[in-house]
Every structure is written in C-alpha cells, then in structure tokens.
C-alpha atoms as one frame of an Amber mdcrd trajectory, in Angstrom:
protein
-101.256  61.536  15.472 -99.602  62.201  12.176 -97.910  59.628   9.983 -94.558
  61.275  10.740 -95.112  60.735  14.485 -96.024  57.112  13.753 -92.815  56.642
  11.740 -90.820  58.046  14.664 -92.405  55.304  16.827 -94.339  57.707  18.998
 -97.145  55.926  20.828-100.750  56.853  20.158-102.527  58.165  23.247-105.478
  60.388  24.048-103.297  63.494  24.024-101.942  63.168  20.478-104.858  61.372
  18.756-107.128  62.975  16.217-110.901  62.892  16.656-111.204  59.914  14.288
-108.425  58.055  16.071-110.156  58.673  19.408-113.394  57.231  18.013-111.496
  54.133  16.910-109.791  53.840  20.306-113.136  53.992  22.122-114.691  51.433
  19.783-111.708  49.112  20.224-111.864  49.518  24.019-115.588  48.720  24.069
-115.052  45.587  21.965-112.253  44.468  24.273-114.480  44.971  27.328-117.200
  42.920  25.644-114.783  40.058  24.882-113.386  40.105  28.418-116.885  40.036
  29.934-117.761  37.018  27.786-114.593  35.224  28.939-115.348  36.114  32.541
-118.899  34.782  32.232-117.608  31.507  30.746-115.033  31.090  33.502-117.582
  31.931  36.184-119.958  29.308  34.785-117.174  26.701  34.787-116.247  27.635
  38.361-119.862  27.398  39.501-120.131  23.987  37.852-116.932  22.787  39.560
-118.156  24.025  42.938-121.453  22.218  42.455-119.623  19.015  41.525-117.474
  19.264  44.656-120.541  19.813  46.819-122.185  16.716  45.357-118.981  14.665
  45.724-118.804  14.981  49.495
C-alpha cells in the first residue's frame, strides 16, 4: 500500500500490501493470537476454580 492510498483512506489488506507490510501483518496477528491464548488460559483457570468451589460447596 502506498502513502497515497493510505491518505485516501483505503484499507490495508493482503491484496494491496507490500512484502514488508505483509510481514508486519503476520507478526501482529501472531502476537494477537498469543495474547488471546493467554487470556483464554486465565479464564479457563478461573472457570475450573469456580467449578471446583461449587463441587465442594454442595
């Protein structure tokens, strides 16, 4: 994507990105997946703990 396309508010996607922009997009996607997996693991641990507490309560 050129600066002119950016100024015209064209969205960056895989079809108009340069090779360097694609590398950045992949890196950003991988980091987002990593963060989401960490959040999911934390929430799963909290859910497991809550389930265990409910089992012990009854």
